C-alpha positions as CSV (number, residue, x, y, z in Angstrom):
1,M,106.6,86.1,126.4
2,G,106.7,86.6,122.7
3,G,109.1,85.4,120.1
4,T,109.8,85.6,116.4
5,N,107.8,82.7,114.9
6,E,108.0,80.7,111.7
7,L,106.0,81.9,108.7
8,G,104.5,79.6,106.1
9,Y,103.5,80.4,102.5
10,G,101.8,77.3,101.2
11,W,102.9,75.1,98.3
12,L,100.0,75.7,95.9
13,T,99.3,79.4,96.2
14,P,102.5,80.7,94.6
15,G,101.6,79.0,91.3
16,L,98.0,80.2,91.4
17,S,99.0,83.8,92.3
18,W,101.6,83.9,89.5
19,T,98.8,82.7,87.1
20,M,96.6,85.6,88.2
21,A,99.6,88.1,87.8
22,V,100.2,86.8,84.2
23,L,96.5,87.0,83.3
24,G,96.2,90.6,84.7
25,S,99.4,91.6,82.9
26,A,98.4,90.0,79.6
27,L,95.0,91.7,79.7
28,G,96.5,95.1,80.6
29,L,99.0,94.9,77.8
30,R,96.4,94.2,75.2
31,C,94.3,97.1,76.5
32,M,97.4,99.4,76.3
33,V,97.9,98.3,72.7
34,R,94.3,99.1,71.9
35,A,94.5,102.4,73.7
36,I,97.6,103.6,71.8
37,A,95.9,102.8,68.5
38,A,92.7,104.7,69.5
39,D,91.8,108.2,70.3
40,G,89.1,110.2,72.1
41,R,86.8,108.3,74.4
42,S,87.9,105.0,73.0
43,R,91.5,105.6,74.2
44,R,90.2,106.6,77.6
45,N,88.0,103.6,77.9
46,W,90.8,101.2,76.9
47,L,93.2,102.8,79.4
48,L,90.6,102.5,82.2
49,T,90.0,98.8,81.3
50,G,93.8,98.2,81.3
51,A,94.3,99.9,84.6
52,A,91.4,98.0,86.2
53,A,92.8,94.7,84.8
54,I,96.4,95.2,86.0
55,G,95.4,96.6,89.3
56,A,92.8,93.9,90.0
57,G,95.2,91.2,88.7
58,I,98.0,92.3,91.0
59,W,95.7,92.6,94.0
60,T,94.2,89.2,93.3
61,M,97.7,87.8,93.0
62,H,98.7,89.2,96.4
63,F,95.7,87.9,98.3
64,I,95.7,84.5,96.6
65,A,99.3,84.2,97.8
66,M,98.2,85.3,101.2
67,L,95.7,82.4,101.4
68,G,98.7,80.2,102.0
69,F,100.3,82.6,104.6
70,T,100.4,81.2,108.1
71,V,102.2,82.2,111.4
72,T,103.0,79.5,113.9
73,G,101.3,80.3,117.2
74,T,98.5,82.6,116.1
75,D,95.4,82.7,113.9
76,I,95.2,85.4,111.2
77,R,92.3,87.7,110.4
78,Y,92.0,90.6,107.9
79,D,90.5,94.1,108.3
80,V,87.9,94.5,105.6
81,P,88.1,98.3,105.0
82,L,91.9,98.2,104.7
83,T,91.8,95.2,102.4
84,L,89.3,97.0,100.1
85,L,91.4,100.2,100.3
86,S,94.4,98.3,99.1
87,L,92.5,97.2,96.0
88,L,91.3,100.8,95.3
89,V,94.9,102.1,95.7
90,A,96.2,99.5,93.2
91,V,93.7,100.4,90.6
92,L,94.0,104.2,91.1
93,F,97.8,104.2,90.9
94,V,97.9,101.9,87.9
95,G,95.4,104.2,86.3
96,V,97.5,107.3,86.9
97,G,100.5,105.5,85.3
98,A,98.5,104.2,82.3
99,F,97.1,107.7,81.6
100,A,100.5,109.3,82.0
101,V,101.8,107.0,79.2
102,G,98.6,107.1,77.1
103,Y,98.4,110.9,76.9
104,G,102.0,112.0,77.6
105,R,103.7,114.1,74.9
106,H,107.2,113.1,75.9
107,R,107.4,109.3,75.5
108,N,110.5,108.6,77.8
109,R,109.5,111.1,80.5
110,S,105.9,109.8,80.5
111,L,107.2,106.2,80.7
112,L,109.4,107.0,83.6
113,L,106.6,108.9,85.4
114,G,104.1,106.1,84.7
115,G,106.4,103.4,85.8
116,V,107.4,105.1,89.1
117,T,103.7,106.0,89.9
118,T,102.5,102.5,89.1
119,G,105.3,100.8,91.0
120,L,104.7,102.9,94.1
121,G,101.0,102.0,93.8
122,I,101.8,98.3,93.7
123,T,104.1,98.8,96.7
124,A,101.4,100.7,98.6
125,M,98.9,98.0,97.8
126,H,101.1,95.3,99.2
127,Y,101.9,97.0,102.4
128,L,98.3,98.2,102.9
129,G,97.3,94.6,102.5
130,M,99.8,93.6,105.1
131,A,98.6,96.4,107.4
132,A,95.2,94.7,107.2
133,L,96.6,91.6,109.1
134,R,95.2,91.0,112.5
135,L,97.0,88.5,114.7
136,H,98.2,87.9,118.3
137,G,101.5,89.7,117.9
138,T,103.3,92.6,116.2
139,V,104.4,92.9,112.6
140,G,107.7,94.6,111.7
141,Y,109.8,95.0,108.6
142,R,113.4,94.8,107.5
143,P,113.8,98.3,105.8
144,A,116.4,97.2,103.3
145,T,114.2,94.4,102.0
146,V,111.2,96.7,101.8
147,A,113.3,99.1,99.6
148,V,114.3,96.2,97.3
149,S,110.6,95.2,96.9
150,A,109.7,98.8,96.0
151,V,112.5,98.9,93.4
152,I,111.3,95.5,91.9
153,A,107.8,97.0,91.7
154,I,108.9,100.1,89.9
155,V,111.1,98.2,87.4
156,A,108.3,95.7,86.8
157,A,105.7,98.5,86.2
158,T,108.0,100.4,83.9
159,A,108.7,97.2,81.9
160,A,104.9,96.5,81.6
161,L,104.2,100.1,80.4
162,W,107.1,99.9,77.9
163,A,105.7,96.6,76.6
164,G,102.3,98.1,76.2
165,L,103.9,100.8,74.0
166,N,106.2,98.7,72.0
167,I,105.0,95.0,71.8
168,R,102.4,94.1,69.2
169,G,102.7,90.4,68.3
170,P,100.7,87.9,70.4
171,L,103.8,85.7,71.1
172,A,105.9,88.6,72.2
173,A,103.0,89.9,74.3
174,G,102.5,86.5,75.9
175,A,106.2,86.3,76.8
176,A,106.1,89.8,78.2
177,S,103.1,88.8,80.4
178,V,104.9,85.7,81.7
179,V,108.0,87.9,82.6
180,M,105.7,90.5,84.2
181,G,104.0,87.8,86.3
182,L,107.3,86.6,87.5
183,A,108.4,90.2,88.4
184,V,105.2,91.0,90.3
185,S,105.3,87.7,92.2
186,S,109.0,88.3,93.0
187,M,108.0,91.7,94.4
188,H,105.3,90.0,96.6
189,Y,107.6,87.4,98.0
190,T,110.5,89.9,98.5
191,G,108.0,92.0,100.5
192,M,107.0,89.0,102.5
193,A,110.7,88.3,103.2
194,A,110.9,91.7,104.8
195,V,108.2,90.7,107.4
196,V,109.2,90.0,111.0
197,I,106.4,88.8,113.2
198,T,106.7,88.5,116.9
199,V,103.8,86.5,118.4
200,H,102.3,87.3,121.8
201,P,100.0,84.3,122.5
202,G,96.6,85.3,123.6
203,Q,93.1,83.9,123.8
204,D,91.2,87.1,122.9
205,P,89.1,86.8,119.7
206,L,90.8,88.6,116.8
207,P,88.8,91.3,114.9
208,G,88.3,91.0,111.2
209,V,87.5,88.0,109.0
210,T,89.3,85.0,107.8
211,A,90.8,84.8,104.3
212,I,88.3,82.1,103.3
213,Q,85.3,84.2,104.5
214,F,86.2,87.4,102.6
215,I,89.4,87.3,100.5
216,F,88.8,84.0,98.7
217,P,85.3,84.9,97.4
218,L,86.5,88.4,96.4
219,A,89.6,87.1,94.7
220,V,87.5,84.5,92.8
221,G,85.1,87.2,91.7
222,L,87.8,89.4,90.4
223,G,89.5,86.5,88.7
224,S,86.3,85.6,86.9
225,A,85.8,89.3,85.9
226,L,89.4,89.2,84.4
227,F,88.6,86.1,82.4
228,L,85.4,87.6,81.0
229,T,87.1,90.9,80.2
230,S,89.9,88.9,78.5
231,A,87.3,87.2,76.3
232,F,85.8,90.6,75.4
233,V,89.2,92.1,74.5
234,A,90.1,89.1,72.4
235,L,86.9,89.4,70.5
236,S,87.0,93.2,70.0
237,P,88.3,94.3,66.6
238,T,91.7,95.8,66.5
239,T,91.8,99.5,65.9
240,Q,94.3,101.0,63.5
241,P,96.5,103.9,64.8
242,P,94.9,107.3,64.3
243,T,97.6,108.3,61.9
244,A,96.9,105.3,59.7
245,R,93.2,105.7,59.4
246,R,93.2,108.2,56.6
247,A,95.5,108.1,53.6
248,P,96.8,111.5,52.8
249,Q,94.9,113.0,49.8
250,Q,96.9,113.8,46.8
251,P,97.0,117.4,45.5
252,A,94.4,118.1,42.8
253,S,97.2,118.8,40.3
254,A,98.7,115.3,40.8
255,R,95.4,113.5,40.1
């Protein structure tokens, strides 16, 4: 007979996951700044880089946090295709949000559209990742807490895009990244607070792979890619806004 069992989250993984969220946010914000100051293919490339950085950073944060996740009375495995799909969803939705802001003609409307789209993508990534769980039991959710986690994701995403449009100084950008990391981590643990797992003890082998077999190597690989991309962005020359590249020519009569 099953029962609702105690969930564990580890003591080290919250700090590591927050660090990855901060790194992804910082890199994404710098890419957004470069994108707004560029045009043509350069703007597109910076937006793509920023979307990949934020999406991968949020996904890595989620699954590093999941490395410490335990359920009393059952082992845990992960479905590989669903786990990879959650990464793809994160990057795609963040990309849609970034392009909405980067190319939108109406700033406030584009910011709202981009924030909602990106926030829903973060939420979808989280719950797709949770759907990849394989254990001896059933997973349920508290609807009200799920709704709160979605609201946190949308607010955090909108704040990140706003920061990308408005924050220029490195200190201000660093502070925004720390706040973003806290917001994204809060969304994750709010979503985890919505989880209700009822364990049905069994001896049958679980399908899927363990976190150490699959998620840990992938998270480390994505984390390393974020660090390398951060170095590339830091060393890239800053582009002046398109409107500031050419000084307006004086009329011939005024020369």
